[in-house]
N, C-alpha and C positions, 0 to 999 in steps of 0.2 A: 569337679568343684567349681562353684561360682563364689565369686568376690563382692562383698557390698562395702562401699568405702564406708570407713569411720565417720568421716564429713558428711556423709550423705544421710545416714541415720542421725545425727546431731540437727543439720536442718530441717528434714522431715518430722522429729519429735516436736522442735520449736515451733513449727508452722502448725502442728496439730494441735498444740498447747491453746496459741492464740484463737486459732477457728472455732475450736472446743468452746471456749468461753465467749466466743462472739456470736455466733453462728447455731442455732436449734436447728435440730433435724427435721425434715419436712414429714416425717413419720410423728414426731412428737406434736406438731403445729398443727396438723391433722387431727389429731387426738385431743389436742386444746382446743380446735373449732369445733368438733362435733360435740365435746363436753359442753361449751358455753351453748351452742344451741338447743341441747337436750334439759340442762340444769332445769329446776322449776323455781329453786330459791332467786328472788329479785338480787338480794344481798350477793348468793354465790354467782349469779351471771356478771355481776358488774366485777367481781374480783376476777372471774376468767377475762374478762373483757380488757381489766386492766394488766391483766398476765400477758395477753396477747399482744396488748400496745408497748410493754415492755420489751417483751421477745423481738418483734417490728424494730422498736427503736434501736437494741442494742446493736441489731444486724445494720442498720443504715450508719447508724453514727462509728462503727465499729467500735462498739464499747462493750466491757462485760455483761452478760445477761444477769449476773449475781455478785453482789459485793465478795461472796466466800467463792472465790475462784478454787477451793478445793485442793486436796491432795489429788498429786498427777499419779492414776492408778495406769499403771501402763500392761497390756495383756501383749506379748509376742507370740507367732506362731512363727518360727523358724524351722527352715527346711534341713533336712541333713545334709545336705548339698551346699550351704551354704557356709562362707566363711568371712570374718570380718578381716578388711585390713586398714589397717594403719591405728589399731586401738581395740580395745574391748568393748562387746554390745552394751554390756552395764554402764561402763564410763559413758559410751557415747550418749544413753539413754538420759542419764543424770546431766551431763552437758547441754543437753537440746531439753530439758525440762528447765535448767538455771537459764539460759538464752530467752526461750519463749517466755518464760515469767518476768525476766527484768526487762526485756526490750520491750514486752507487751504492758508493762504498767500491770501487771495481774497481781493480785495481793499475795501477799507470801504466807503461808499458814504452816507450813512445819516446824515442828521443835525438834531439837538434835537428841533432847532424853525427855520421857515421859514425863518424870517427875520436878528435874530442874527447869525445864519450861524455856530454854534459853531458843530464841529463833535464828533458824540458818539462814536467813534473810535473802534465800532465793527461791524457797519451795522446793528444794530437794532436803533428802533425797526421794526418789520416786520410788514408788510402790511398782515392786516388776514382778512380773509372772511370766515363766518361758515355757512356752510347750514344743516339742520337737515334732514334726509334722515331715511327711516324705515328699521331697522335691527340691528346686531350689530357689525358691522365693522367699521372702521376709516380710511378715505383715505384721503392722504395730497398729495397736488400738489404744486411743488414750482416753480414759474416762475420770475427769476432775470430779472428784468425791466431795462433797461438801460435808461439813461435819454436823449440821440439823438434822437431817436423817440420818446419819451414819451413825448420831448416837443413839436412834430409837431404834435402830436393829438387834435382833436376839437371836439366841440359840441354843437349844436343848437336846437333851438326849433323851428321846422315849422308849419306849420297849415297842415290841409287833403289838404285844397286847393292845395298844393305844390304836392301832391302824390309821386307817385315813382320814377318819372323824376326829382322830385325836392331833393329827397333823393339821387339819382344816380349824380345830381350835384356837391352836397354838397361833395361827397366821393371825385369826381375826382377832384373839386377844392382843399380839404384838400391834396391828393398826390400830385398835382401840385405845391402847395405853399410851400410843405415840401422840394421837390428838391432833393439833394444831401444830407442831413442835416438828414433826417432818415435811412443813410446809406444803400440804396437800394443794390439788390432787397426785398422787405419789404413784411410782410404779415400784411394783410388789414383786421381788426378786425371793423364790423361795428355792432353798435347796433341800433335798430329801435324800436321806443315805449317806455312802461314804463313810468315813471317821469323823471323829470330832475335829481334827485339823483340817479336813479337805469339804466338809458341808457347807461352810461358809463361802469358801470358791465357788461351790457349786451356786451358790445364793448370787455371788456377784458377777456370774459369769451371764446369770440368766437378765442382768440388766442389760448386756450388750445386744441382746435381740430388737429388732426393728419394734417397736409400741403396738400392739395388738396382734403381732403375730400369734398363733397359735402352734403347741407342742405337737410334734408328728406324731405321736402317739396318742388315738383315740382315746385313752384311759385319763390320761394326764390333762388333755386338753380340755375335756368334761370339766375336771376339776377347775382347772384354771377359770372358766366360764361359770362356777358355781362361786370360787371363791370371789370374783370379780362384782358378783350380784350381791352375795351376803355383804361385802365391804361396803358397796353403795347404798346397803339400806341400813349402814349404824348411824348415817345424819351427819357424821362430821364436816363434812363439804368442804368447798374450796377455802383455804387457808384456815380451816376451822370454824368457819362462820356460818355453818348449818349448810343441807341441802344435800341433793341426790349423787354428786360426785365428788367421792372421796378419792377414789382411784381411777387412773387411765387405762391400767392393764394390771393383769398377773400373769408373770412367767417362771414357769416351774424347769430347773432340772436336776435330776435323779441321777442315782449311781449306785451300784451293786454294794452290800454292806456285809456287815457280820450277822450270822443266824440270832443272835439276843439284842442285837442294837436296830434303832430307829433314830439316827441324828435329824434332827431340822435344824434349818437357819431360815431367818427371815431379814432379807437386806432392804430396806427402804431407800426408795429413790425420789427426791423432791420433784416437782415439775419443770426444772431445768433439767431435764434429762440429758446431760450433754456428752455424746460420744461422737467419736472422728476417729477414721482410719485412713491407713495406706499402704501399699505395697510396694516393696524395693526388688 
């Protein structure tokens, strides 16, 4: 059994919170640069140029990429041979989020109750998802999830008769209804299968993939390619001003499901696709 110190988790999560909100990943920057080069609309090209300038300024000035620094969504891959020394895993993650968002002067967006709306003033609690994996390592991935794109996300329970085309239509309708509200160009995370309570997780996990990576299954890789083309034919364009680039990528994750079910979820991610990870 390998011990990981509570304090190491706190410091790591704190660092990830600040870095994720300040430094956009190279995969996203490359996708935005490619989008700026291919965009046909003059206004769309201008918007993409301003997005890229903003991202570079954020990194050089050590400032948040976006004023909405998001809910802190933390994915944990915990080795079965890992034990936490000095406290609990969840307490350490919450403490790390608290430290990072307070010391990094990041906007605090979490309310303690969905209806009474009192701000917790430190962006806790984090949203934590834990997966047990073989081995003695602990991997922490932090996804600051902004409210605009999250609010435009949807899920539905289709039937098998809807088939692949029904799934595609739901994805297209979701992106079209979102319009400018999800701050395009977006990354489209699609979950297919599982159950009502797990399909949303599939869609969100799809957002962790490097932008532009393809699904290992050729069937879903082709679906991703087709959906990206059809989404970019909607004409919504960068920030909704019209153009050819509405999405940078479509990422699909699928899971087994019941014989009479076909759950589908779409989790939209704005152009500030902020993901950072560390392994302890």
